N, CA, C and O atoms as CSV, one atom per row, in Angstrom:
chain,resi,resn,atom,element,x,y,z
A,1,MET,N,N,-65.616,-65.776,90.793
A,1,MET,CA,C,-65.623,-67.199,91.172
A,1,MET,C,C,-65.728,-67.299,92.682
A,1,MET,O,O,-64.984,-66.638,93.405
A,2,THR,N,N,-66.632,-68.108,93.153
A,2,THR,CA,C,-66.875,-68.265,94.571
A,2,THR,C,C,-66.108,-69.479,95.075
A,2,THR,O,O,-66.165,-70.560,94.489
A,3,THR,N,N,-65.384,-69.275,96.185
A,3,THR,CA,C,-64.628,-70.399,96.755
A,3,THR,C,C,-65.492,-71.161,97.758
A,3,THR,O,O,-66.542,-70.685,98.189
A,4,LYS,N,N,-65.014,-72.374,98.122
A,4,LYS,CA,C,-65.735,-73.180,99.079
A,4,LYS,C,C,-65.831,-72.428,100.412
A,4,LYS,O,O,-66.868,-72.452,101.076
A,5,LYS,N,N,-64.732,-71.757,100.793
A,5,LYS,CA,C,-64.732,-71.033,102.060
A,5,LYS,C,C,-65.803,-69.951,102.056
A,5,LYS,O,O,-66.515,-69.785,103.047
A,6,GLN,N,N,-65.928,-69.215,100.956
A,6,GLN,CA,C,-66.950,-68.184,100.862
A,6,GLN,C,C,-68.355,-68.776,100.949
A,6,GLN,O,O,-69.237,-68.197,101.582
A,7,CYS,N,N,-68.562,-69.936,100.308
A,7,CYS,CA,C,-69.844,-70.601,100.367
A,7,CYS,C,C,-70.162,-71.033,101.798
A,7,CYS,O,O,-71.298,-70.915,102.257
A,8,ASP,N,N,-69.135,-71.537,102.498
A,8,ASP,CA,C,-69.319,-71.939,103.885
A,8,ASP,C,C,-69.715,-70.754,104.769
A,8,ASP,O,O,-70.578,-70.886,105.637
A,9,ILE,N,N,-69.097,-69.618,104.552
A,9,ILE,CA,C,-69.396,-68.419,105.338
A,9,ILE,C,C,-70.843,-67.981,105.070
A,9,ILE,O,O,-71.576,-67.659,106.005
A,10,VAL,N,N,-71.243,-67.968,103.819
A,10,VAL,CA,C,-72.624,-67.568,103.460
A,10,VAL,C,C,-73.618,-68.556,104.072
A,10,VAL,O,O,-74.644,-68.138,104.608
A,11,ALA,N,N,-73.333,-69.849,104.001
A,11,ALA,CA,C,-74.213,-70.853,104.586
A,11,ALA,C,C,-74.319,-70.677,106.091
A,11,ALA,O,O,-75.407,-70.785,106.657
A,12,THR,N,N,-73.216,-70.413,106.728
A,12,THR,CA,C,-73.184,-70.211,108.178
A,12,THR,C,C,-74.019,-68.979,108.565
A,12,THR,O,O,-74.783,-69.020,109.529
A,13,LEU,N,N,-73.868,-67.912,107.824
A,13,LEU,CA,C,-74.655,-66.689,108.090
A,13,LEU,C,C,-76.140,-66.937,107.908
A,13,LEU,O,O,-76.950,-66.484,108.717
A,14,LYS,N,N,-76.507,-67.657,106.847
A,14,LYS,CA,C,-77.930,-67.954,106.603
A,14,LYS,C,C,-78.492,-68.809,107.749
A,14,LYS,O,O,-79.611,-68.580,108.208
A,15,LEU,N,N,-77.717,-69.782,108.198
A,15,LEU,CA,C,-78.171,-70.626,109.305
A,15,LEU,C,C,-78.303,-69.809,110.565
A,15,LEU,O,O,-79.269,-69.970,111.312
A,16,ASN,N,N,-77.347,-68.930,110.815
A,16,ASN,CA,C,-77.372,-68.074,112.002
A,16,ASN,C,C,-78.604,-67.182,111.992
A,16,ASN,O,O,-79.260,-67.022,113.021
A,17,ILE,N,N,-78.929,-66.593,110.827
A,17,ILE,CA,C,-80.119,-65.778,110.698
A,17,ILE,C,C,-81.386,-66.585,110.960
A,17,ILE,O,O,-82.279,-66.129,111.675
A,18,HIS,N,N,-81.463,-67.782,110.383
A,18,HIS,CA,C,-82.611,-68.652,110.601
A,18,HIS,C,C,-82.771,-68.972,112.087
A,18,HIS,O,O,-83.883,-68.915,112.612
A,19,LEU,N,N,-81.685,-69.305,112.763
A,19,LEU,CA,C,-81.746,-69.639,114.192
A,19,LEU,C,C,-82.153,-68.455,115.042
A,19,LEU,O,O,-82.909,-68.604,116.001
A,20,LYS,N,N,-81.654,-67.276,114.694
A,20,LYS,CA,C,-82.018,-66.062,115.460
A,20,LYS,C,C,-83.506,-65.736,115.302
A,20,LYS,O,O,-84.171,-65.346,116.261
A,21,ILE,N,N,-84.016,-65.901,114.079
A,21,ILE,CA,C,-85.442,-65.643,113.852
A,21,ILE,C,C,-86.289,-66.622,114.670
A,21,ILE,O,O,-87.303,-66.234,115.249
A,22,ALA,N,N,-85.875,-67.876,114.715
A,22,ALA,CA,C,-86.604,-68.874,115.532
A,22,ALA,C,C,-86.500,-68.531,117.003
A,22,ALA,O,O,-87.479,-68.657,117.739
A,23,THR,N,N,-85.334,-68.102,117.441
A,23,THR,CA,C,-85.136,-67.729,118.838
A,23,THR,C,C,-86.019,-66.539,119.220
A,23,THR,O,O,-86.620,-66.522,120.294
A,24,ILE,N,N,-86.091,-65.569,118.353
A,24,ILE,CA,C,-86.939,-64.401,118.617
A,24,ILE,C,C,-88.409,-64.803,118.728
A,24,ILE,O,O,-89.142,-64.290,119.573
A,25,GLY,N,N,-88.819,-65.709,117.881
A,25,GLY,CA,C,-90.203,-66.209,117.976
A,25,GLY,C,C,-90.448,-66.913,119.310
A,25,GLY,O,O,-91.519,-66.757,119.897
A,26,ARG,N,N,-89.504,-67.663,119.781
A,26,ARG,CA,C,-89.664,-68.337,121.080
A,26,ARG,C,C,-89.715,-67.347,122.221
A,26,ARG,O,O,-90.488,-67.513,123.165
A,27,PHE,N,N,-88.890,-66.312,122.135
A,27,PHE,CA,C,-88.929,-65.290,123.178
A,27,PHE,C,C,-90.265,-64.569,123.168
A,27,PHE,O,O,-90.820,-64.285,124.230
A,28,ASN,N,N,-90.787,-64.270,121.994
A,28,ASN,CA,C,-92.116,-63.626,121.893
A,28,ASN,C,C,-93.194,-64.522,122.518
A,28,ASN,O,O,-94.064,-64.037,123.241
A,29,ASN,N,N,-93.133,-65.823,122.239
A,29,ASN,CA,C,-94.087,-66.739,122.856
A,29,ASN,C,C,-93.968,-66.753,124.382
A,29,ASN,O,O,-94.971,-66.770,125.095
A,30,GLY,N,N,-92.743,-66.745,124.860
A,30,GLY,CA,C,-92.525,-66.699,126.308
A,30,GLY,C,C,-93.029,-65.421,126.938
A,30,GLY,O,O,-93.602,-65.433,128.028
A,31,ILE,N,N,-92.813,-64.325,126.249
A,31,ILE,CA,C,-93.301,-63.025,126.754
A,31,ILE,C,C,-94.815,-63.023,126.816
A,31,ILE,O,O,-95.407,-62.565,127.794
A,32,ARG,N,N,-95.436,-63.537,125.768
A,32,ARG,CA,C,-96.914,-63.606,125.748
A,32,ARG,C,C,-97.438,-64.467,126.887
A,32,ARG,O,O,-98.411,-64.104,127.548
A,33,LEU,N,N,-96.792,-65.616,127.121
A,33,LEU,CA,C,-97.193,-66.510,128.193
A,33,LEU,C,C,-97.054,-65.821,129.532
A,33,LEU,O,O,-97.967,-65.887,130.355
A,34,CYS,N,N,-95.922,-65.156,129.769
A,34,CYS,CA,C,-95.707,-64.448,131.023
A,34,CYS,C,C,-96.758,-63.352,131.214
A,34,CYS,O,O,-97.282,-63.175,132.314
A,35,PHE,N,N,-97.061,-62.621,130.147
A,35,PHE,CA,C,-98.086,-61.569,130.215
A,35,PHE,C,C,-99.434,-62.174,130.634
A,35,PHE,O,O,-100.109,-61.661,131.527
A,36,ASN,N,N,-99.809,-63.275,129.969
A,36,ASN,CA,C,-101.100,-63.908,130.295
A,36,ASN,C,C,-101.150,-64.441,131.695
A,36,ASN,O,O,-102.216,-64.469,132.309
A,37,LYS,N,N,-99.992,-64.876,132.233
A,37,LYS,CA,C,-99.951,-65.437,133.592
A,37,LYS,C,C,-99.685,-64.312,134.630
A,37,LYS,O,O,-99.587,-64.577,135.829
A,38,LYS,N,N,-99.572,-63.081,134.153
A,38,LYS,CA,C,-99.280,-61.899,135.024
A,38,LYS,C,C,-97.943,-62.056,135.734
A,38,LYS,O,O,-97.783,-61.624,136.876
A,39,ASP,N,N,-96.979,-62.681,135.047
A,39,ASP,CA,C,-95.633,-62.879,135.580
A,39,ASP,C,C,-94.756,-61.765,134.967
A,39,ASP,O,O,-93.988,-62.007,134.037
A,40,HIS,N,N,-94.889,-60.560,135.504
A,40,HIS,CA,C,-94.272,-59.390,134.906
A,40,HIS,C,C,-92.754,-59.361,135.112
A,40,HIS,O,O,-92.041,-58.791,134.285
A,41,ARG,N,N,-92.263,-59.937,136.148
A,41,ARG,CA,C,-90.811,-59.966,136.379
A,41,ARG,C,C,-90.106,-60.752,135.265
A,41,ARG,O,O,-89.138,-60.276,134.672
A,42,ASN,N,N,-90.610,-61.964,134.992
A,42,ASN,CA,C,-89.988,-62.780,133.951
A,42,ASN,C,C,-90.299,-62.218,132.568
A,42,ASN,O,O,-89.468,-62.356,131.670
A,43,ARG,N,N,-91.448,-61.595,132.354
A,43,ARG,CA,C,-91.757,-60.955,131.082
A,43,ARG,C,C,-90.737,-59.862,130.805
A,43,ARG,O,O,-90.218,-59.757,129.694
A,44,MET,N,N,-90.451,-59.052,131.810
A,44,MET,CA,C,-89.497,-57.969,131.616
A,44,MET,C,C,-88.088,-58.498,131.336
A,44,MET,O,O,-87.354,-57.922,130.533
A,45,LEU,N,N,-87.720,-59.579,131.989
A,45,LEU,CA,C,-86.428,-60.213,131.727
A,45,LEU,C,C,-86.363,-60.696,130.272
A,45,LEU,O,O,-85.391,-60.437,129.562
A,46,LEU,N,N,-87.400,-61.391,129.852
A,46,LEU,CA,C,-87.434,-61.903,128.469
A,46,LEU,C,C,-87.406,-60.765,127.459
A,46,LEU,O,O,-86.785,-60.889,126.403
A,47,GLU,N,N,-88.074,-59.655,127.772
A,47,GLU,CA,C,-88.082,-58.515,126.846
A,47,GLU,C,C,-86.691,-57.923,126.710
A,47,GLU,O,O,-86.310,-57.484,125.625
A,48,GLU,N,N,-85.936,-57.903,127.785
A,48,GLU,CA,C,-84.553,-57.389,127.691
A,48,GLU,C,C,-83.683,-58.321,126.848
A,48,GLU,O,O,-82.906,-57.870,126.007
A,49,ILE,N,N,-83.822,-59.596,127.080
A,49,ILE,CA,C,-83.053,-60.571,126.244
A,49,ILE,C,C,-83.473,-60.473,124.795
A,49,ILE,O,O,-82.633,-60.534,123.897
A,50,LEU,N,N,-84.784,-60.317,124.555
A,50,LEU,CA,C,-85.291,-60.189,123.193
A,50,LEU,C,C,-84.687,-59.001,122.470
A,50,LEU,O,O,-84.345,-59.091,121.291
A,51,LYS,N,N,-84.554,-57.874,123.186
A,51,LYS,CA,C,-83.960,-56.687,122.574
A,51,LYS,C,C,-82.559,-56.977,122.067
A,51,LYS,O,O,-82.198,-56.575,120.961
A,52,SER,N,N,-81.769,-57.673,122.873
A,52,SER,CA,C,-80.388,-57.970,122.475
A,52,SER,C,C,-80.367,-58.945,121.294
A,52,SER,O,O,-79.497,-58.843,120.429
A,53,GLU,N,N,-81.305,-59.878,121.248
A,53,GLU,CA,C,-81.385,-60.835,120.109
A,53,GLU,C,C,-81.760,-60.056,118.832
A,53,GLU,O,O,-81.206,-60.320,117.765
A,54,GLU,N,N,-82.681,-59.116,118.939
A,54,GLU,CA,C,-83.102,-58.343,117.769
A,54,GLU,C,C,-81.951,-57.457,117.256
A,54,GLU,O,O,-81.769,-57.297,116.049
A,55,ILE,N,N,-81.198,-56.898,118.176
A,55,ILE,CA,C,-80.020,-56.081,117.784
A,55,ILE,C,C,-79.010,-56.964,117.063
A,55,ILE,O,O,-78.488,-56.596,116.011
A,56,TYR,N,N,-78.742,-58.131,117.636
A,56,TYR,CA,C,-77.802,-59.069,117.004
A,56,TYR,C,C,-78.264,-59.446,115.612
A,56,TYR,O,O,-77.460,-59.478,114.681
A,57,LEU,N,N,-79.555,-59.735,115.455
A,57,LEU,CA,C,-80.092,-60.108,114.140
A,57,LEU,C,C,-79.947,-58.950,113.165
A,57,LEU,O,O,-79.605,-59.169,112.003
A,58,SER,N,N,-80.192,-57.755,113.597
A,58,SER,CA,C,-80.118,-56.617,112.676
A,58,SER,C,C,-78.699,-56.348,112.225
A,58,SER,O,O,-78.487,-55.728,111.183
A,59,GLU,N,N,-77.708,-56.813,113.008
A,59,GLU,CA,C,-76.304,-56.635,112.642
A,59,GLU,C,C,-75.791,-57.708,111.705
A,59,GLU,O,O,-74.700,-57.574,111.150
A,60,LEU,N,N,-76.564,-58.780,111.518
A,60,LEU,CA,C,-76.108,-59.872,110.631
A,60,LEU,C,C,-76.242,-59.448,109.197
A,60,LEU,O,O,-75.914,-60.217,108.293
């Protein structure tokens, strides 16, 4: 039997996963834009942040 608290936890995790996937997509778009504009400093910064987001997502 599933309790309301367990359902809330599952719903929260699903939402968190959805938000992280969207965030990763935005970082990839930003990285692509920086690459096209030859803005390598910001591209490298976004790539580092992206790595931490991907690690966080893999741990969910």
